C-alpha positions in Angstrom: -14.7 15.4 16.1 -15.8 18.3 18.2 -13.9 21.5 17.6 -12.0 22.8 20.6 -10.7 26.3 21.1 -7.0 25.5 20.5 -5.9 28.8 22.0 -6.7 27.6 25.6 -5.3 24.1 25.3 -2.0 23.1 26.7 0.7 22.4 24.1 0.5 18.6 24.3 -3.3 18.7 23.8 -2.8 21.0 20.8 -0.3 18.5 19.3 -2.9 15.7 19.7 -5.6 17.8 18.1 -3.2 18.6 15.3 -2.5 14.9 14.7 -6.2 14.1 14.6 -6.8 17.0 12.2 -4.0 15.8 9.8 -5.3 12.2 9.9 -8.9 13.4 9.1 -7.7 15.6 6.3 -6.4 12.5 4.4 -8.7 9.7 5.6 -12.0 9.2 3.9 -11.3 10.7 0.6 -11.9 7.3 -0.9 -14.5 5.9 1.5 -13.7 5.0 5.1 -13.3 8.2 7.1 -11.6 6.2 9.9 -8.7 4.9 7.8 -6.2 5.8 5.2 -6.3 3.8 2.0 -3.0 3.2 0.1 -3.6 6.2 -2.1 -4.5 8.4 0.8 -1.4 7.3 2.7 0.7 8.1 -0.4 -0.9 11.6 -0.5 -0.2 12.1 3.2 3.4 11.0 2.8 4.0 13.1 -0.4 2.5 16.2 1.3 3.2 16.0 5.0 6.5 14.2 4.8 7.7 15.3 1.4 11.3 15.6 2.4 11.3 11.9 3.2 9.6 10.7 0.0 11.4 13.1 -2.3 14.8 11.9 -1.0 14.0 8.2 -1.5 15.9 6.4 -4.3 13.6 3.4 -3.9 10.1 4.1 -5.4 8.6 1.2 -3.4 9.6 2.4 0.1 6.2 4.0 0.8 4.3 0.9 -0.3 6.5 -1.2 2.0 6.0 1.2 4.9 2.2 0.9 4.4 2.4 -2.9 4.4 4.5 -2.9 7.6 2.2 -0.4 9.4 -1.0 -2.2 8.3 -0.9 -4.6 11.3 -4.3 -6.2 10.5 -3.5 -6.5 6.8 -6.8 -4.9 5.7 -5.1 -2.6 3.1 -5.8 0.5 5.2 -4.2 2.4 8.1 -6.5 3.1 11.0 -5.6 5.9 13.5 -3.7 3.5 15.8 -1.6 2.2 12.9 -1.0 5.8 11.7 0.2 6.7 15.2 2.8 3.9 15.0 4.3 5.8 12.1 4.2 9.1 13.9 5.7 7.5 17.0 8.5 5.8 15.1 9.4 9.1 13.4 9.3 10.9 16.8 11.6 8.3 18.3 14.0 8.5 15.4 14.1 12.3 15.7 14.7 12.1 19.4 17.5 9.6 19.0 19.1 11.8 16.4 19.0 14.8 18.8 20.4 12.7 21.6 23.3 11.6 19.4 24.0 15.2 18.3 23.8 16.8 21.7 27.1 17.4 23.5 27.9 15.0 26.3 28.1 16.4 29.8 
């Protein structure tokens, strides 16, 4: 991935660049640099979404998430499958904000 000067990018482009960088930081530690293995996904979740994983009482929740996100059932998450997770989290956060905001 070519490095772009983030200082001159609009905010949305910086967010996309950041998502790409996070994915690349975890993908490929065990082989395929274009996908997250189960262990790489666990590492991502434990580091980047630690508040979620630490507050889970069910130790199998991350494994079930991986299975649900792995649409082609290849045992890995490609970038599109990873974005499904990020999009789902963003929608949940948005919904939560809408519910908490005062009604006009």
